[in-house]
N, C-alpha and C positions, 0 to 999 in steps of 0.2 A: 300296209306295213312295208312292202317293197319300195314304194315311192319315198317313204321317209328314210329308209336305211340304205338305199342304193348308193348314195354319195359316199357314206362311210365305208361301205363294202368295196367300192371302187378304189378308194384311197388305200385301204388295207392291201388290196391286190397289187397295186402299183408299188407299195412299199415292199411287199414280199418279193416281187420281181426284181426290184433294184437291189435288195439284199443278196438274192441269189446271183445276180450278175456281178456284183462286187466280189462275192466269195469266189466265183469262177475265175475272175481276172486275177485275184490275188493268190489263188491256189496253184498257179503255174510254177515258174522257175524262180519264185521269190524266196530269198534267203536273207540272213542277217548281215550285219556289218562285218567286214573283213572276210567274207565268205567267197572263195574263188568260183563258186557257182552263181553268184549274184551279179546281175547287170545293173543294180541300183547305183546311185552316186556313192554310197558308202560301201559298196561291194568291191571285190577284187578280181572279177572275171577277166578284165583286160590283161592283167599281169599273167594269169594262167594261160590265156590264149597266146600271148607273146612267147611265153616259155615253151608252150607246146610246139610253136613254129620253129623253135631252136632245138627240139628234140628232148625237152625235159618234160617228163610226165608228172602230173600233179594228182595226188591222192588225198582225199579228205578223211580224217579220222576224228572221232568224238570222244574216245575213252583213253585213259592212261595206258591201259594194257595194249591197245592197238598201236599207240604211239611208241611204246617201248619195243614192241615186236618189229616195228618197221625201221628202226634205226640201224645204221650200218655205215661203212666207209664211203659208199657211193650214194649216200642219202643226205639231203638237207631237211632238217626238222624245223618247221616254223610253228612256234607256239603263239597263237593269235592273242590270247588274253591270259597271261601267266597269273594275274592276280585272282582269277577265278578258281585256281587250283588250291586244294587244301595243303597243309604243311606236309602231310604224309605223301600226297601225290607228287609234290615238288621234290621231296627227298628221293622217291622211287625213280622219278624221271631223271634226276641228276645222276643217280648211281648208274643208270643205263647209258646216258649220253657222254659221261666223262671219258670213257675209254672206247667209245664206238668208232672213232676215227672219222666221223662225219661232221657236218656243220649243224649247229643249233642256233636259230635266230629267235630272239626274245623280243616281242613287240611291246614297247612301252611298259616294262615291268615296274611294279612299285617296290617299296622298301623290303617287305617280307619276301616277295618273289625273287628279287635280285640277290638277296643275301643267300638264298638256298641254291638257285639255279646258276648263279654267276658269282661264286666265291671270290672275294677280293674287290668287289664293286659295292659301293655304298653311297649313302646320302643322295638319293634322287630328289631333285628340286625342279620346280617349274622353269621352263626355258621359253625364250621368245618364239612366237609362232610366225616365223618369217624365214625366207631362204638364207641359208648359212653356207659359208665357204668351207672347203674341206680342211685346209691347213694341217695336213698330215701326209705321211708317206705311203698310206695304203693305196695300192694301185687302183682298186675299184673306185675309191673316192676321188682320186686325182683325175681319172678318166671321166667320171660323171660330172664333176664340177659342183656348183652350188645346188643344194637340194633342200626340201622341206623336212628336215629331221628334228626340228624344234618341238619339244613337248615336255620331255624330262632331260635333265643334264645330270651326269654322274661323275663320280671321282673314283680313282683306282690307284693302288700302289703296286700293282703287278708289273714285273719287268717283262719287256717284250710285247706289251699291249699297245695296240694302235688306237690313239685317241683322236677322233675326227669331229669336224663340224662343231667347234666350240661355241658356246654361248655364255657370255660373261666369264670367260676363262675356264669353263668346265665343258667337257665333250658331251655331245648328244648322240654319238655313235662310237661304240667300243668294239674292237675285235680282240678277243682273248684267246691266245693259243692254248691248246691242251698240254699237259705235262709231257706227253709223248710226241708232241709236234705233229701228230697225224690228223688232228681235227681242230676245230676252234668253235668259239661261241661268240655270236654277234649280238650286242645289246643295242637295240634301236630305240631312240627316244620318242618317236612318234610314228603312227601308222600311215601318215599322209602319203608317203611314196608308194604305198600299195593300193590306194583307193582309186576307183575309176575316175572320179572327177578331178583328181590332183595328179594323175599319172603324166599328163602332157605338160606339166609345169617344170621349169628349170631342168635339172638333171635327174628328176625323180625316176623316170622310166629306166634310164641307164643304170642308176644305182640299184634299183630293185632287181633288174635282170641279172646284174653281176653278182649280187649277194645271194640270190636264190637259184641261179643257174650254174653254180660251180660244180654241182654233181648232177648226174643224169636223172635222179629221182628226187622229187619234192614231196614230203609228207606235211600236209597242212593240218595242224592240230587245232580244232575248235573245241575247247572245253565245254562240256554239256552237263546239265543237271541230271540227265538220264544215266550218267556214269555211276555204276553201283559202288565203286570205290569212294567216290565223292560223298554219296549218301551215307555210306557206312562211317566214314570219318566224321561227317557232320553229326551223326547221331551219337557217336562215341565221345566226341570231344566237346560238344556244346550242350549246355543246359537250356532249360526253358527261358531263363532270364537272358541268356546270350542271344536267343533268337528274337528278342524284342528289340526293335531299333532304339538307339539311344534317345532320339527325339521324342519317342512316345513316353519314355520315362520322365523326361523333363516336362513334357506337356501334362502328364498326369499330376506331377508335383504342383505345377502352376494352377491346374484346376482345383486341386485340394486347397491350396492357399486362398484362391478366389472364393471357394465355397465357405471357408472358415470366416473370411472377412465379411461376406454377405450375411452369414448367420449372426455375426457380432453386430452388424449394422441393423439388422431387422429384429434382433432379439427384444423380448418384452422387458422393459425397464420398470422395476417395482419401486415406488416411492411412497410418500405419505398420502393418506386418504384425502381426497378432495370432495367436498360437498358440492353437489350439483342440484340446481333447481329442477323440479319435476316439470315436464312439458305441460301437464294439466293438473289442476287441483281436484282432488277427490275428497268428498265429504266423509267424515269419520263414520257416519251412520251407514253409508254404502259399503265401506270396508268391513264393518262389523257384520252387516247382513250377508255379504258375500262369503265371509269366513264361516258364518253359521251354516250357510247352505252346504259348504264343503264338509263341515263336520256331520251334518245330517245325512248327506249322501254316503259318507263312509261309515255311518253308524258309530261315530267316535264320541259317544256320550261321556266317556271317561275323560277325554281330552277337553271337551267343552266344560265339564264340571270343574276340572282342575283350573282351567283358565278363569272361570267365574270366581272361584274361591281365592285364587292368588290375587286377582284384581281387588276383591273386597278386603282382604287382609292388608294389602298395600295401602288402600285408602283409609282403613281404620287405624293403622299403626300410629300416625301422627296425632289422631284424636285421643288415644288412650295413653300416650306418652311412651310408646315403644319405637325404637329405631327401625327403619324400614328393612335393614339388613337382618333383623331378628324377628320380622313379622311372620315368618314361615316356620318358626319353632314353637310347638305347642307349649313347652315348659315355660316360655317367656310370654307368649302372647295371651294365653288363656287366663293366667292370674291377673294380668293387667286389665283384661276385659271384664273379669268378675268384679274387680274393684270399681270399674266404671259403671257396670250394671249388676248390682247385687242380685236382682231377680229378673233375669232375661226371660222372654216369652218362650224360647226354645233352647234345647241343649246346645251350647256354643261348640262343643267339641265335635258332635255329630254333624253340625251344620258346616263348620269351617274345615274340619280335617277328616270327615267321615268317608265311607266308601262311595264309589260312583253310583249314580242312579241306574236302575235297571231298565226304565222305560222313558220315552220322551215326555210323558206327563210328569214323571218324577223329576226330570231335569227342569221342566218349567216351574214346578213347585219349588225346587231348590233355588232357582233364580229369584222367585218372589220372596222366599224367606230371607235370602241374603240382602235383598233391598230393604226388607222390613227391619232387619237387624241394623243395617247402616243408618236408617232413619231414627231408630230408637237410640243409637249411640249419639247421633248428632243432636237430638232433642234432650238428652240427659244433662 
């Protein structure tokens, strides 16, 4: 047994060792996209290291309560994925940052997020993914020069807003001053200037360091599903149907239509009866004999007697001038038979309409008497 199974056992051991090795390698300092602790291509550790060299400390938070508690005039709050926040989280965060005196940086917010977190900004549309020129008076943008801010472009009607890096006439970077002029909100159309693999392109590093290094403290908010406030909002505001992706609903409808069409295609279609030739020819005597055996096996003498009497009456009816449809009515059949045979050998009523025989011998005798009556009528 060991000789037969050692190859499979060795393969399983190697597979287990490889899985453990991969898990150990990936369980290190690996984090998600836009995470300042991640050294991956989509991470932002390089920005955090450069900011630390300039005296800016970076703190990562994952809940709305932590982000609200960390805001202040000497703090820059970066919201990595604003669209992951629920409407209630966005409202609470905006209420805290509006008068905090610090800077809030929103990374590529969508329509719902920008409407709440940056009032006065609307209509996010796709922008070209290519280096864009500043074309504005914002000092940070002018010093940085061209940068990869294309992702979303926005429009605003606020006075005093700095609109930079336009794409097709709409800015991809906005700086919105607060009503008290003590803080501001920066809307960034794309996260590219914060990513490790794009930081050394164009003026990305310069723009990122200036936007995030204006205060001594940087709070990097990474929205998480473990946030209790997000879970509570989702449970209170969303029903079961809302949790089902829209694609599944359309897919289910398509499957239902396909099933209906398949059922219509394969359904049995009823039409007029069609006579088919039997594959083999069976003699009538064999059919009668087989049916008789079935009657005998079931002790169905009553059914056998009824079949014999019906067949006899049906054959005698044309001979005595009675329609076949009335051959089974004693009131019509017996008077006609008496007219044909004034003196029959046996009582016609008991013979043709009597009770079923009690024994097999009586059934055989009944068959003989019916044959004799038929011969007597034919010879009369």
